[in-house]
C-alpha positions as CSV (number, residue, x, y, z in Angstrom):
1,M,74.5,98.4,110.4
2,D,78.1,99.5,109.8
3,I,79.1,99.5,106.2
4,R,82.7,99.6,105.0
5,L,83.6,102.0,102.2
6,N,86.7,102.9,100.3
7,L,87.0,106.2,98.6
8,D,89.7,107.9,96.4
9,L,90.1,111.7,96.4
10,N,92.3,113.3,93.8
11,F,93.4,116.9,93.7
12,T,96.2,119.1,92.3
13,A,97.7,121.8,94.6
14,G,100.7,124.0,95.0
15,L,103.1,124.1,97.9
16,W,105.7,126.6,99.0
17,H,109.0,124.9,100.3
18,E,112.5,126.3,100.7
19,G,111.7,129.5,98.7
20,Q,110.1,127.8,95.7
21,F,106.6,126.9,94.5
22,Y,105.9,123.4,93.4
23,M,102.7,122.0,91.8
24,N,101.8,118.5,92.9
25,N,99.1,115.9,92.1
26,Y,97.8,114.1,95.2
27,L,95.9,110.8,95.7
28,V,94.2,110.2,99.0
29,N,92.6,106.8,99.7
30,C,90.1,106.7,102.6
31,N,88.9,103.6,104.4
32,I,85.5,104.5,105.9
33,V,82.9,102.9,108.2
34,T,79.4,104.3,108.4
35,N,78.3,105.4,111.9
36,T,74.6,106.3,111.5
37,T,71.4,104.6,110.8
38,E,70.4,107.3,108.4
39,A,71.6,106.2,105.0
40,E,71.0,109.8,103.6
41,D,73.4,111.2,106.2
42,A,76.1,108.7,105.4
43,Q,75.8,109.6,101.7
44,V,76.0,113.4,102.6
45,A,79.1,112.7,104.6
46,V,80.8,111.0,101.6
47,E,79.7,113.9,99.4
48,R,81.2,116.4,101.9
49,L,84.6,114.7,101.4
50,R,84.3,115.0,97.7
51,W,83.1,118.6,97.9
52,F,86.0,119.6,100.2
53,S,88.5,117.9,97.9
54,Y,87.2,119.4,94.6
55,N,86.3,122.8,95.9
56,V,88.8,123.6,98.6
57,L,91.9,121.5,98.1
58,N,92.0,121.5,94.3
59,N,94.1,124.4,92.9
60,S,95.0,125.6,96.4
61,F,98.4,126.3,97.9
62,F,99.8,124.7,101.1
63,V,102.0,127.1,103.1
64,K,103.7,126.8,106.5
65,A,102.2,129.0,109.2
66,D,105.3,131.2,109.7
67,E,105.5,132.1,106.0
68,V,103.1,135.0,106.6
69,E,104.3,137.3,103.7
70,R,103.9,134.4,101.2
71,Q,100.4,133.7,102.5
72,Q,99.4,137.4,102.1
73,Q,100.9,137.5,98.7
74,L,98.9,134.4,97.5
75,W,95.6,135.7,99.1
76,A,96.1,139.1,97.5
77,N,96.4,137.4,94.1
78,G,93.2,135.6,94.6
79,M,94.7,132.2,95.4
80,N,93.3,129.8,98.0
81,V,95.8,129.2,100.8
82,L,95.8,126.3,103.4
83,V,98.1,127.2,106.3
84,L,99.8,124.3,108.0
85,P,101.8,124.2,111.2
86,E,104.9,122.6,109.5
87,V,106.4,122.4,106.0
88,P,103.8,121.0,103.7
89,T,105.2,117.5,103.1
90,D,102.9,114.6,102.2
91,Q,103.1,113.4,105.8
92,I,101.9,116.8,107.2
93,I,99.2,117.1,104.6
94,G,98.1,113.5,105.3
95,M,97.8,114.2,109.0
96,M,95.8,117.4,108.3
97,L,93.5,115.6,106.0
98,Y,92.9,112.7,108.4
99,T,91.9,115.3,111.0
100,K,89.9,117.7,108.8
101,L,88.0,115.0,106.8
102,N,86.9,113.3,110.0
103,A,85.8,116.7,111.4
104,I,83.6,117.6,108.4
105,T,81.8,114.3,108.6
106,D,80.5,115.0,112.1
107,N,80.8,111.3,113.1
108,K,78.2,110.2,110.6
109,I,81.0,108.2,109.0
110,I,84.4,107.4,110.5
111,I,87.6,107.5,108.4
112,T,89.5,104.7,110.0
113,D,92.7,105.4,108.0
114,I,93.9,107.2,105.0
115,Q,96.8,106.7,102.6
116,I,98.3,109.7,100.7
117,T,100.8,109.7,97.8
118,S,101.7,112.4,95.3
119,G,103.8,113.1,92.3
120,L,106.6,114.4,94.5
121,S,106.6,111.4,96.8
122,D,108.1,109.1,94.2
123,G,105.7,106.2,94.7
124,V,105.7,106.3,98.5
125,R,102.4,106.1,100.3
126,Y,102.0,107.5,103.8
127,I,99.4,105.8,106.0
128,F,97.6,107.4,108.9
129,A,95.1,105.9,111.3
130,D,93.5,106.7,114.7
131,D,96.4,105.4,116.8
132,D,99.0,107.8,115.2
133,N,100.2,110.9,116.9
134,Y,98.3,114.0,115.7
135,S,99.6,116.5,118.3
136,L,100.4,119.1,115.6
137,F,96.7,119.1,114.7
138,G,95.4,118.8,118.3
139,D,94.7,122.5,118.8
140,D,91.5,124.3,118.1
141,N,92.1,125.4,114.5
142,W,90.4,125.1,111.1
143,W,91.4,121.4,110.7
144,N,89.2,120.5,113.7
145,D,86.2,122.6,112.5
146,S,83.3,120.7,110.9
147,E,82.4,123.8,108.8
148,I,83.7,124.6,105.3
149,I,86.7,126.4,106.7
150,W,90.4,126.1,105.7
151,F,92.0,129.1,107.3
152,D,92.0,131.0,110.6
153,K,88.6,132.7,111.0
154,N,90.4,135.7,112.6
155,I,91.9,136.7,109.3
156,F,88.6,138.3,108.5
157,K,89.0,140.7,111.4
158,S,92.0,142.6,110.0
159,T,92.4,143.4,106.4
160,E,94.2,146.6,105.2
161,D,93.8,148.2,101.8
162,G,92.5,145.0,100.3
163,T,95.8,143.2,101.0
164,V,93.9,140.0,101.8
165,K,91.1,138.9,99.4
166,M,89.2,135.9,100.5
167,Q,86.2,134.0,99.3
168,P,83.0,134.6,101.4
169,M,82.3,132.0,104.1
170,V,80.2,129.1,102.8
171,H,78.2,126.7,104.9
172,W,77.2,123.1,104.2
173,K,73.6,124.1,103.7
174,D,74.7,126.6,101.0
175,V,76.0,123.6,99.0
176,D,73.0,121.3,99.9
177,L,75.2,119.1,102.1
178,Q,73.4,119.6,105.5
179,W,72.3,116.7,107.6
180,K,68.8,115.2,107.3
181,D,67.7,116.8,110.7
182,E,68.9,120.2,109.4
183,L,66.6,120.2,106.3
184,V,64.0,122.9,106.4
185,E,60.5,121.6,105.8
186,G,58.4,123.6,103.4
187,D,55.4,125.5,104.8
188,G,53.0,123.8,102.3
189,N,52.0,127.1,100.6
190,V,51.9,127.1,96.8
191,V,52.6,130.4,95.1
192,V,50.9,130.9,91.7
193,G,52.3,133.5,89.3
194,N,50.1,135.3,86.9
195,F,52.4,136.0,84.0
196,K,51.3,137.7,80.7
197,K,52.1,136.1,77.4
198,D,54.2,138.1,75.0
199,D,52.3,138.8,71.8
């Protein structure tokens, strides 16, 4: 049975535009339809959306791809950077989120459309759905990857003198958000410890 859901995701992030940093509060509203008979997987998919919003998007910086020096500066200072193909306007961030959020749910739920607004958008909401043009995000990049990734994986291959500092790769199983069929069954063995009491 398909169940319709509506979910709000809130986060605060910085963006680099025209030589300046801005901080911005974002509200993303997702209309969702479940696409699995496993209720547990549908719940995990929703939790993946929340986890990505709270742990990746929140307190990150959006930077255009050609601003390489700025990206390296932010990474070197321990900041989390999301590189986008164009200037990080609400429209570009909304298209990226529509693509990435659908990717991380692995078709267990389908985000039919999203609305994004922010403090800098002055009350305007941008709406994205399946029939919109996402050619900017059609290539094989982090926004189409279902894993917890928000940067080009190749960045790990070349770091000099600690210029780029990045958090280690995290997988969905590391945060207990794997699918039901990926759960590891216990072997049934019970281990008993023989601990001495302190006198």
